[in-house]
C-alpha positions, 0 to 999 in steps of 0.5 A: 515612044521610048522603051524604058525597060532595062536592056538585056545585053548579050556579048557573043563571039568565037572563043579567044576574042576577048568577050570577058574583057569587054564585059568587065570593061562595060560592067565598070561603066554600067550598073550590071551583073555578068551572067556567063553563057558557057557550057564548060565554065559552069563546072567546078575545077575546070578553070584553066581550060574553060578560060575562066577569069582569074580569082581576083577578077571574079572577086571584083566582078562576080560572074553568075553561072560559073563554077556551080556544077560538080564536073561529074554531073550533067548540065543541059540547055534546059537547066541553063535556061532555068538558071539564066532566067532566074539570074536575069529576073534578079538583075532586073529586080535590083535595077541592074542590066543583065550582061549575058557573055559567052560563046555557047551559041545553043544556050544563047539561041535557046534562052532568047528564042525558046527551046523545043521539048525534046526527050530527056537523056537516055544513058543506055542509048548513049552507051550504045551509040558510044560503043558504035562510035568506038567500033566504026568511028563518028564519021560512020555515025554522021552518015547514019544521021544524014540518012534519018535526019539530013537537016541536022546532019548538014548543021552538025560537023562530022567531028562534033561527036556530042551533037551527033550522039544527041541527034541519034539519041533523040531519034532512037528514043522517040522515033522522031528526028531532032529537026521534027522536035525543033519545029514543035512548040518552043515555049517562051521567047525572051526576044519578044518579052525583053528589050534585048540588045545583041552584040558580037565581037568580031576577030580582026581576021581569020588568021589572027584568030587562028594564031590567038587560039594557038597562043591561048592554048599554049598559055593554058598548058603553061598555066597547068592545064594537064595537072588540072585534068589529072586533078579532076580525074582523081576525083572519086566520082569522075571518069573519062565518060563524063560529059565535062571531059568531052569538052574541047581541050579536055578531051584531047588531054584525056586521050594524052593521059590515056596514052592515045597520043603524044604531048605534041599530038595532043597540042595540035589536036586541041588547037585544031579542035578549038579552031573548029569550034570557033569556026562553028561559032562564027557560022552561027553568028553570021546567020544571027538576026539583029546583031551588032558587030564590034571589033576586038578593040575594047575602047572602040567596042565600048563606044559603039555599045554605049551608043547603041544603048543610048539610041535604044533607050 
């Protein structure tokens, strides 16, 4: 029996492998809408460092959930689920295939499989954790997390300050660990209610991805990434504590602008942080269920995607 529902297509992968280019090529062949799954591209003015497509491309192939949040505002996974679900439903009403494209794995997992209802952000507790990090370092706080929530500590990299902060915040606010919260009711499950077909772009090799990441960041600097950050920080409502400025690349440039590192040190730190991000993304994807891997060759990837779409129709 054939499934006549429109497919919901995901294109995932580590940063710098050409997910957007592949999605645009697919959009030329399939009546579809591109929906960004990227926690940085949601912010206005954060264009170069987040790897947004050029204005010409976005005018021709609009991306939903791009550049619609002020950079001084917080944006959560729960809000993303609401926004993405709305866009998916609009696509289906227009008889278009939703193309979910990006590298924020937590967004993908939460959207497709549901999200546990964890406590809301508590700024006072966050400030307390930030003060402790400033005094003792994030490595110290990661060790603290490993004592109260070893499962989360094992999953979170010792340098991933945002996730360490959130895990400790959840525990301090609720006296329950993030692991305990995750085991609670997760709500809706798109994988069960939609015809989801999942793809991931695999880098040619680990070394080629490392070099691509370095080349990509150097190009961002040439295009004016430092000036982009300076312009953002000039906004009345902005400061270095905003979550948007803690994103990979932006955080390192903020440190440089504060005089905490030289230009060369900033570049090395940003490239290394991006490589760590890509490594974490690949770790997520290696464990992903029902995933079709495609290579970086756009033409070959398109053939495989079209074949899978035909086979599942």
